[in-house]
N, C-alpha and C positions, 0 to 999 in steps of 0.2 A: 391492554385495558380499554374497555369501552368508555364512551363519554358518560354513560350512566354511572359506572363505577367511579369514575374520576370525580363526579359531582357528589356521590354518596360518601366517599372516604377521602381523608387527607393523604393517606399513604398507599402506594401501589400494592404493598404486601399485606394490607389490612385483611384479616380473616381468611388468609390463604393457607392451604395445606402445602407445606414445603418439603422438598426432598433434599436431605444432606447426605453426602457420600464421603467416607473416610479415604484419605489419600494414602493411608498405610495398609489398613486391613481390607479395604474395598467394600465394607458393609454400608448399607443405606439405612437412614433413619427418617421416618415421616414426622414432621413437627407442625402442629397447627398454631397459627398466630391468632390468639384469642382477643386481639386488640387492634385498634387503628393506630399502629405505631410501627416504627422501623425495627428491623431485626438484623442481627449480625450476619455477615456473608460467610463467616467461618467460625468454628469453635473447636475445642478439644473433643476428640471422639468419645462419645459416651459408651461405646461398646468395647473398644480395645484399650482406651485410655492413653494411647501413645500417639496416634496420628491427629491430623487436622481434618475436620469434616467441613466440606465446602457445599454451599447451597447450589445445587445443580438444576438445570432445566427450569430456571426461575420464570421464564416466559410462559411456561405451561402449568404453573401452580393454579389449581382450581380454587375459585372463590367459594367459600363455605361459611357464610355468616351465621347460619343456623346449626352448625355442627355441635353435637353434644359429646364432649370428651368422655372416654371410658377409662376405667382403671388400667394403668399401664401405658396410656398415651403420653406422648411428650408434647408440651405446649409452651408457647411464649406467653408470659404474663408480665404485668407491670411490677417492677421491684418496689417494695414499700419505700416511701419517702425517707424514713429514718435510716434505712440501709443505704440508700443512694447517697445521703449526706455523709454517712460514715465512710463510704468508699470513695467519696469525692466525684461521683458521676451525676449527670443530670437526673432530676426527678422524672420518673416515667420511663427510665431505662428498662430494657427487657431483661427478664430472668427466665431461664429454662427450667421447667419442673416436670417431673413425671407424676401423672395423676394417680392419686390414691383415694381410698374411701374418705379420709379426713377432708381432702380438698372438695370432694363431691358434696359432703355434708355441709361444709362451710359455704359453698356457692349455691346450695339448694338444688343441685343437679343429681342427688342420690336417689 
């Protein structure tokens, strides 16, 4: 991360396009972090549902603050405060979603 990026964002993974790879099926998933917040290093595989997906090549994640998600893209968003409280996790915790038309309309990106 350059000095400029360090000054612009609080978190190294802010607005990065990340690659996750499943340790079971071997498939990869691109996930854009739509926020200036931390993201999980691993998660359940969204493709096979059995394995654990690990964030790989994290030092090469491209910075994409102006990226406009398309239908079908996977992105990290802030979990709503109400849901955070219900789950007992910190407000602002990440939630992985797959972009659909409803999301694009809601965010004004349709």
